[in-house]
C-alpha positions as CSV (number, residue, x, y, z in Angstrom):
1,M,5.8,-4.5,3.5
2,T,8.1,-4.0,6.5
3,Q,9.6,-0.6,7.1
4,T,12.9,-0.4,8.8
5,S,13.6,2.6,11.0
6,P,16.6,4.7,10.3
7,P,19.7,4.1,12.5
8,S,19.9,6.3,15.5
9,L,22.5,9.0,15.6
10,Y,22.6,8.9,19.4
11,A,24.7,6.4,21.2
12,P,24.0,6.2,25.0
13,R,27.1,6.6,27.1
14,E,28.5,3.4,28.7
15,P,30.4,4.3,31.8
16,V,34.1,3.6,31.7
17,F,35.9,2.3,34.8
18,P,39.7,2.5,34.2
19,R,41.7,0.0,36.3
20,R,44.7,1.2,38.2
21,V,48.0,0.4,36.4
22,D,51.6,1.1,37.2
23,G,54.5,1.5,34.7
24,F,56.7,3.9,33.0
25,F,54.0,5.8,31.1
26,R,51.7,5.9,34.1
27,R,54.4,7.4,36.2
28,F,55.3,9.8,33.5
29,K,51.7,10.9,33.3
30,W,51.7,11.4,37.1
31,G,54.7,13.7,36.7
32,I,53.1,15.7,33.9
33,M,50.0,16.1,36.0
34,A,51.9,17.3,39.0
35,V,53.8,19.8,37.0
36,T,50.9,21.2,35.0
37,L,48.6,21.5,38.0
38,G,51.3,23.0,40.1
39,I,52.0,25.6,37.5
40,Y,48.3,26.4,37.1
41,Y,47.4,26.7,40.8
42,L,50.6,28.3,42.1
43,T,51.6,30.7,39.4
44,P,49.2,33.5,40.5
45,W,50.8,33.5,43.9
46,L,54.4,34.2,42.7
47,R,55.7,37.7,43.4
48,W,57.9,39.9,41.2
49,D,59.1,43.4,42.3
50,R,58.6,45.9,39.5
51,G,59.0,49.0,41.6
52,P,56.5,51.5,43.1
53,N,53.0,51.9,41.7
54,L,53.2,48.6,39.8
55,P,51.7,45.2,40.5
56,D,54.0,42.7,42.1
57,Q,52.3,39.6,40.8
58,A,54.7,37.7,38.5
59,V,52.0,36.7,36.0
60,L,49.1,39.1,35.6
61,I,46.6,39.9,32.9
62,D,45.6,43.4,34.0
63,L,42.5,44.1,31.9
64,A,41.6,47.3,33.7
65,H,45.0,48.9,32.8
66,R,45.4,47.0,29.5
67,R,48.7,45.3,30.5
68,F,50.0,41.8,30.5
69,Y,52.8,41.2,33.0
70,F,55.0,38.1,32.8
71,F,57.9,38.4,35.3
72,W,60.2,41.1,33.8
73,I,58.2,41.4,30.5
74,E,55.4,43.9,30.2
75,I,53.1,43.7,27.2
76,W,51.1,46.7,26.1
77,P,47.9,46.6,24.0
78,H,49.8,47.7,20.8
79,E,52.2,44.8,21.4
80,F,49.6,42.1,21.2
81,Y,51.6,40.6,18.3
82,F,53.7,38.9,21.0
83,V,50.7,37.1,22.3
84,A,49.6,36.3,18.7
85,G,53.0,35.0,17.9
86,L,53.0,32.7,21.0
87,L,49.6,31.4,20.0
88,I,50.9,30.6,16.5
89,M,53.9,28.9,18.0
90,A,51.6,26.8,20.2
91,G,49.6,25.7,17.2
92,L,52.7,24.8,15.2
93,G,54.1,23.0,18.2
94,L,50.9,21.0,18.4
95,F,51.2,20.2,14.7
96,L,54.8,19.2,15.1
97,F,54.2,16.8,18.1
98,T,51.1,15.3,16.4
99,S,53.0,14.7,13.2
100,A,55.9,13.1,15.0
101,L,54.3,11.4,18.0
102,G,50.6,11.3,17.5
103,R,48.2,12.6,20.0
104,V,50.7,13.0,22.8
105,W,49.2,16.4,23.7
106,C,45.8,14.7,24.3
107,G,47.3,11.8,26.2
108,Y,49.6,13.7,28.6
109,A,49.0,17.5,28.8
110,C,45.5,18.4,27.6
111,P,43.6,20.0,30.5
112,Q,40.7,17.5,29.9
113,T,43.1,14.6,30.4
114,V,44.9,16.1,33.4
115,W,41.7,17.0,35.3
116,T,40.0,13.7,34.4
117,D,43.1,11.8,35.7
118,L,42.8,13.9,38.9
119,F,39.1,13.1,39.3
120,I,39.6,9.4,38.6
121,L,42.4,9.4,41.3
122,V,39.9,10.8,43.8
123,E,37.2,8.3,42.7
124,R,39.6,5.4,43.1
125,W,40.7,6.6,46.5
126,I,37.1,6.8,47.7
127,E,35.4,3.9,45.9
128,G,38.2,1.5,45.2
129,D,39.7,0.1,42.1
130,R,37.8,-0.9,38.9
131,N,36.0,-4.0,40.3
132,A,34.8,-2.2,43.4
133,R,33.6,0.8,41.3
134,V,31.7,-1.6,38.9
135,R,30.0,-3.3,41.8
136,L,29.1,0.1,43.3
137,H,27.8,1.4,40.0
138,H,25.4,-1.5,39.6
139,A,24.4,-1.7,43.3
140,G,21.2,-0.2,44.5
141,W,21.1,3.1,46.4
142,G,21.7,2.7,50.1
143,V,23.6,4.4,53.0
144,H,26.9,2.9,51.9
145,K,26.6,4.0,48.3
146,L,25.2,7.4,49.2
147,R,28.1,8.0,51.6
148,L,30.8,7.1,49.1
149,R,29.2,9.1,46.2
150,V,28.6,12.2,48.4
151,T,32.2,12.1,49.7
152,K,33.5,11.8,46.1
153,W,31.3,14.6,44.8
154,V,32.3,16.9,47.6
155,L,36.0,16.4,46.9
156,W,35.3,16.9,43.1
157,L,33.5,20.1,43.9
158,G,36.4,21.3,46.0
159,I,38.8,20.7,43.1
160,A,36.4,22.4,40.7
161,V,36.1,25.5,42.9
162,A,39.9,25.7,43.3
163,T,40.2,25.5,39.5
164,G,37.8,28.3,38.9
165,G,39.3,30.4,41.6
166,A,42.9,29.9,40.3
167,W,41.7,31.2,36.9
168,V,40.4,34.5,38.2
169,F,43.5,35.0,40.2
170,Y,45.4,35.5,36.9
171,F,43.4,38.7,36.3
172,T,43.9,40.6,39.6
173,D,46.1,40.5,42.7
174,A,45.6,37.0,44.0
175,P,46.0,37.6,47.8
176,Q,43.7,40.6,47.7
177,L,41.1,38.8,45.6
178,A,41.2,35.7,47.9
179,R,40.4,38.0,50.9
180,D,37.7,39.7,49.0
181,L,36.1,36.4,48.0
182,V,36.0,35.2,51.6
183,T,34.6,38.5,52.9
184,L,32.1,38.7,50.0
185,D,33.6,42.0,48.8
186,A,34.8,40.7,45.4
187,A,33.1,41.9,42.2
188,P,30.1,40.0,41.0
189,V,31.9,39.0,37.8
190,A,34.5,37.2,39.9
191,Y,31.9,35.0,41.6
192,M,30.1,34.4,38.2
193,T,33.4,33.3,36.6
194,I,34.3,31.0,39.4
195,A,30.7,29.5,39.3
196,I,30.9,28.9,35.6
197,L,34.3,27.3,35.7
198,T,33.4,25.3,38.7
199,A,30.4,23.8,37.0
200,T,32.2,23.0,33.8
201,T,35.2,21.4,35.6
202,F,32.8,19.4,37.8
203,L,30.8,18.1,34.8
204,L,33.6,17.6,32.2
205,G,36.1,16.1,34.5
206,G,33.7,14.1,36.7
207,F,30.9,12.9,34.5
208,M,31.5,13.5,30.8
209,R,35.2,12.5,30.7
210,E,35.9,10.6,27.5
211,Q,32.8,12.1,25.9
212,V,34.6,15.4,25.7
213,C,37.4,13.8,23.7
214,I,35.1,11.8,21.5
215,Y,32.3,14.2,20.7
216,M,33.1,17.8,21.9
217,C,36.8,18.2,20.9
218,P,37.5,18.8,17.2
219,W,41.1,17.6,17.4
220,P,40.5,13.9,16.9
221,R,39.1,14.8,13.4
222,I,41.9,17.3,12.6
223,Q,44.7,14.9,13.6
224,A,44.0,12.7,10.6
225,A,45.6,15.5,8.5
226,M,48.6,15.7,10.8
227,M,49.5,12.0,10.9
228,D,51.0,9.7,8.3
229,P,52.5,6.1,8.3
230,D,55.7,7.4,9.8
231,T,54.0,8.9,12.9
232,I,55.0,7.2,16.1
233,T,51.7,6.2,17.8
234,V,50.3,3.5,20.1
235,A,49.6,0.3,18.2
236,Y,49.1,-3.4,18.7
237,R,51.5,-5.9,17.0
238,D,48.8,-8.2,15.7
239,W,51.3,-10.2,13.7
240,R,52.8,-11.2,17.1
241,G,49.6,-11.4,19.2
242,E,47.2,-13.2,16.9
243,P,45.6,-15.7,17.1
244,R,44.7,-15.0,20.7
245,G,44.3,-17.7,23.3
246,K,44.1,-18.4,27.0
247,G,47.0,-20.9,27.1
248,N,49.4,-18.5,28.7
249,L,47.1,-17.4,31.5
250,R,47.8,-19.1,34.8
251,K,45.0,-21.6,35.6
252,R,44.4,-20.6,39.2
253,E,44.0,-16.9,38.4
254,R,41.9,-17.6,35.3
255,A,39.5,-19.7,37.4
256,A,39.2,-17.0,40.1
257,A,38.6,-14.3,37.5
258,Q,35.9,-16.5,35.9
259,R,34.1,-17.1,39.2
260,A,34.1,-13.3,39.9
261,Q,32.8,-12.7,36.4
262,D,30.0,-15.2,36.8
263,Q,29.0,-13.6,40.2
264,I,28.7,-10.2,38.6
265,A,26.8,-11.5,35.6
266,A,24.4,-13.4,37.9
267,A,23.8,-10.4,40.2
268,W,23.5,-7.7,37.4
269,P,22.5,-9.3,34.1
270,G,24.0,-7.4,31.2
271,A,26.9,-6.1,33.3
272,A,29.5,-8.4,31.8
273,R,31.2,-5.5,30.0
274,Y,32.3,-4.3,33.4
275,G,33.7,-7.6,34.6
276,P,36.6,-7.7,37.0
277,T,40.2,-7.7,35.8
278,P,40.9,-11.2,34.7
279,Y,44.5,-11.4,35.8
280,P,46.0,-11.1,39.3
281,D,47.3,-8.0,41.0
282,R,51.0,-7.2,41.1
283,G,51.3,-8.4,44.7
284,R,50.5,-12.0,44.0
285,A,53.2,-14.6,43.5
286,A,54.1,-15.4,39.9
287,L,53.3,-18.8,38.5
288,P,55.1,-20.4,35.6
289,P,53.2,-20.1,32.3
290,V,51.1,-22.9,31.0
291,P,52.4,-24.4,27.8
292,R,50.5,-23.4,24.7
293,A,50.2,-24.6,21.1
294,D,52.8,-23.3,18.6
295,T,50.1,-21.6,16.6
296,Q,48.9,-19.4,19.4
297,G,49.9,-15.7,19.6
298,D,51.3,-13.9,22.6
299,C,48.0,-12.2,23.3
300,I,46.1,-14.1,26.0
301,D,43.0,-12.0,25.7
302,C,43.2,-10.9,29.3
303,M,41.5,-7.6,28.5
304,A,44.1,-5.7,30.6
305,C,44.6,-3.1,27.8
306,V,40.9,-2.5,27.6
307,N,40.4,-2.3,31.4
308,V,43.0,0.4,31.9
309,C,41.9,2.5,28.9
310,P,40.4,5.9,30.0
311,V,38.2,6.0,26.8
312,G,37.1,2.4,26.9
313,I,38.4,1.2,23.5
314,D,40.3,-1.9,22.5
315,I,43.6,-1.0,20.9
316,R,43.8,-4.4,19.3
317,N,41.0,-3.3,16.9
318,G,43.5,-1.0,15.2
319,Q,43.8,2.8,15.0
320,Q,40.7,4.5,16.3
321,M,39.7,8.1,16.5
322,E,38.9,7.8,20.3
323,C,42.5,6.8,21.2
324,I,44.4,9.6,23.0
325,T,47.7,7.7,23.0
326,C,48.0,7.8,26.7
327,A,50.0,4.6,26.6
328,L,48.4,3.1,29.7
329,C,47.6,0.0,27.6
330,I,51.3,-0.4,27.0
331,D,52.0,-0.5,30.8
332,A,49.2,-3.0,31.3
333,C,50.3,-5.3,28.5
334,D,54.0,-5.1,29.4
335,D,53.0,-6.1,32.9
336,V,51.2,-9.2,31.6
337,M,54.0,-10.1,29.2
338,A,56.5,-10.0,32.1
339,K,54.3,-12.3,34.2
340,I,53.9,-14.9,31.5
341,G,57.5,-14.8,30.4
342,K,57.0,-13.1,27.0
343,P,58.8,-10.1,25.5
344,R,57.4,-6.7,26.2
345,G,56.1,-4.5,23.4
346,L,53.1,-6.4,22.2
347,I,51.4,-3.0,22.5
348,D,53.9,-0.2,22.0
349,Y,54.7,3.1,20.4
350,L,55.6,2.3,16.8
351,A,55.3,3.6,13.3
352,L,52.8,1.9,11.0
353,S,55.3,2.0,8.1
354,D,57.4,-0.5,10.0
355,E,54.7,-3.1,10.0
356,T,55.9,-4.9,6.9
357,A,59.5,-5.2,8.2
358,E,58.4,-6.4,11.6
359,R,56.1,-9.0,10.1
360,A,59.1,-10.3,8.2
361,G,61.2,-10.4,11.4
362,Q,63.4,-7.4,10.3
363,P,64.4,-4.5,12.5
364,P,62.3,-1.3,12.2
365,K,63.8,1.9,10.9
366,P,65.7,4.0,13.5
367,L,63.5,6.4,15.5
368,W,65.3,9.5,14.1
369,R,64.2,8.6,10.6
370,H,60.6,8.7,11.7
371,I,61.0,12.0,13.5
372,L,63.2,13.8,11.1
373,R,61.2,14.0,7.9
374,P,60.1,16.9,5.6
375,R,56.8,17.6,7.4
376,T,58.4,17.7,10.9
377,L,61.3,19.7,9.7
378,L,59.0,22.2,8.1
379,Y,57.0,22.6,11.3
380,T,60.2,23.0,13.3
381,A,61.6,25.6,11.0
382,A,58.4,27.7,11.0
383,W,58.2,27.3,14.8
384,A,61.9,28.4,15.3
385,L,61.6,31.3,12.8
386,I,58.6,32.8,14.7
387,G,60.4,32.2,18.0
388,V,63.6,33.9,16.9
389,A,61.5,36.8,15.5
390,L,59.7,37.3,18.8
391,V,62.8,37.1,20.9
392,Y,64.5,39.7,18.5
393,A,61.5,42.0,18.7
394,L,61.5,41.7,22.5
395,F,65.1,42.6,22.9
396,I,65.2,45.5,20.4
397,R,62.0,47.2,21.7
398,S,62.5,50.5,23.5
399,A,61.1,51.5,26.8
400,I,60.2,54.9,25.2
401,E,58.0,54.9,22.1
402,L,56.4,57.6,19.9
403,T,53.9,58.0,17.1
404,V,53.9,61.0,14.8
405,S,50.9,62.5,13.2
406,P,51.6,65.6,11.0
407,V,49.0,68.4,11.3
408,R,47.8,69.0,7.7
409,N,45.4,71.8,8.3
410,P,47.3,74.0,7.4
411,T,50.0,72.0,5.7
412,Y,52.6,74.5,6.7
413,V,52.8,78.0,8.3
414,T,54.9,80.9,7.1
415,L,56.3,82.9,10.0
416,S,56.9,86.7,9.9
417,D,60.6,86.3,9.2
418,G,59.9,84.0,6.2
419,A,60.7,80.8,8.0
420,V,58.4,77.8,7.3
421,R,57.0,75.7,10.1
422,N,55.3,72.3,10.2
423,I,53.3,71.1,13.2
424,Y,53.2,67.5,14.4
425,D,51.2,65.8,17.1
426,V,53.5,63.3,18.8
427,R,52.3,60.7,21.3
428,L,55.0,59.8,23.7
429,R,54.8,56.5,25.7
430,N,56.8,55.7,28.8
431,K,56.7,52.0,29.4
432,Q,58.9,52.1,32.5
433,G,57.9,52.1,36.1
434,R,59.5,55.5,36.7
435,D,59.3,59.0,35.4
436,A,61.6,59.7,32.4
437,T,63.1,62.9,31.1
438,V,63.3,62.7,27.3
439,Q,64.8,64.9,24.6
440,I,63.0,65.3,21.3
441,G,65.1,65.9,18.1
442,I,65.2,65.4,14.4
443,T,67.5,63.9,11.9
444,S,67.6,65.4,8.4
445,D,69.9,66.4,5.6
446,S,68.4,69.9,5.8
447,A,68.8,72.6,8.5
448,L,65.7,72.2,10.7
449,T,65.0,73.1,14.3
450,V,62.5,71.6,16.8
451,T,60.7,73.2,19.6
452,L,57.8,72.1,21.8
453,E,54.5,73.8,22.4
454,G,54.7,76.0,25.5
455,Q,58.5,76.0,25.7
456,G,59.4,78.5,23.0
457,N,63.1,78.3,22.2
458,A,64.1,77.0,25.7
459,G,64.7,73.5,24.5
460,A,63.0,70.3,23.5
461,T,62.8,68.2,26.7
462,V,59.7,66.8,28.4
463,V,59.1,64.7,31.5
464,L,57.1,61.5,30.8
465,P,55.1,60.1,33.8
466,A,55.7,56.4,34.6
467,N,53.6,54.0,32.5
468,Q,51.8,56.8,30.8
469,T,51.2,58.1,27.3
470,I,51.0,61.8,26.7
471,L,50.3,64.0,23.6
472,Q,52.9,66.6,22.8
473,R,52.7,69.2,20.0
474,V,56.0,69.6,18.2
475,Y,57.1,72.5,15.9
476,V,59.7,71.9,13.2
477,T,61.0,75.0,11.6
478,A,63.1,75.7,8.4
479,A,65.0,79.0,8.2
480,P,64.0,81.3,5.3
481,Q,65.6,80.6,1.9
482,T,66.8,77.2,2.9
483,E,66.4,74.0,0.9
484,A,63.7,72.7,3.2
485,S,61.6,75.9,3.2
486,T,61.5,76.0,-0.6
487,A,61.3,72.3,-1.5
488,D,58.1,70.5,-2.0
489,M,58.8,67.8,0.6
490,T,61.8,67.0,2.8
491,Q,62.2,63.6,4.5
492,L,63.2,63.7,8.2
493,R,63.2,61.4,11.2
494,L,61.8,62.6,14.5
495,W,63.4,60.9,17.5
496,V,63.0,60.8,21.3
497,E,65.7,59.8,23.7
498,D,65.7,59.0,27.4
499,T,68.4,61.2,28.9
500,G,68.8,58.8,31.8
501,T,69.2,55.4,30.0
502,G,69.9,56.4,26.5
503,D,67.0,54.4,25.1
504,R,65.9,55.9,21.8
505,A,62.9,55.5,19.4
506,S,62.3,57.3,16.1
507,K,59.7,57.6,13.4
508,A,60.1,58.8,9.8
509,T,57.9,61.6,8.5
510,S,58.1,64.5,6.0
511,F,58.4,68.3,6.1
512,N,56.4,70.4,3.6
513,G,57.8,73.5,2.1
514,K,56.4,76.5,0.1
515,D,56.5,74.8,-3.2
516,R,53.8,72.4,-2.2
């Protein structure tokens, strides 16, 4: 009896060698990469004057002093709800874009995609385009291969070090830390952080690449719940492309591609998967298409869409978890269609719900009907609601804040003249970069007076140091035989006001009388 071994759960990685492609989406991706990398690397070096004794770095996460600075905005620890709100908005934005346009985040702005594109750009610059990299991959180790690989790895390592260094610059003054790093005066945690981020960037962007998207990232699995037939995503119009054939491929280029394919197969058996691009470069003169049979589809099976794919899939096989909708296959296919005199759009951004109409030769639904649907409108409304709430909270917050804690041991004190006094511990916070003189008072329907510990009846003003929180004991007194002194409890509001700017903050509390 023959026993069959269980299928292996491990799939060995087959290297992917994306071919260079030019087109609208590729240029758009270059622009996104330039903007995102520019923001990441340059933001810590932007300056913003906040006055004396405050950091002048525009964006700074100051863990030592528990502050987050973003240009003119300063977030304190108790205001972390701003950060939480931004994170929720980012999540809702991701849901919105995925529901409307598929995995556009993965294809254009995900850090893994951006840094992988950068690493592939360096690799192509050093080792050449796809065919040259395939030959180098299968070639034996020698001086030439070692020189190219070491040069590439050194450049990759430089990018990785810059990536790790830029990250730590967000947590302290960037120019000072840069000097300390060079002179070896920086804290050990800075070197450790840079080393860890350097290693992860070098490995994930240089060697693992598409494996991160396929196996490590959970988003390919989550996206299934975000997408539906109305989602605009990259797809192959098989009703137009099938059955495939070679009839449209120019004979001279097809023969040259086949000869190169045969040479690689003879030199490295089993390497046919990494064959050269079987259609000419853009620089070659265009030849008229070869006539084909009427039953043949527009797809000429040139493999251009596969050769440019950064994750190594064939979009013609339908929707796949590995696809990051980077649209490079669209650029490659459009280029081929233009060369053979066929309409563009064999591979395109489209909604699967339009398939039936397009198969029948009818026009698809307007784009806005795919974008504006209940799911996307719900995400947009939630995103906008949180955004408006955060902006409102940002504009109404005061530079002076207080918290009030009534002292309940004892609950009240009876003075020698019969007056009743309550004691409160008030924390005053000055979130400005200058000292502030503030006045403390109360708002109540009853006749109450307020004094501060150590000031007697001289007044209720105090000086708050810049960016500091102080504890101030406050006495609230009700005259004898008044409503507040005899009632069980009287509601009041204790307020503090900056005498220079007029900023005011207040907190509700209660006053306990003798009847308690």
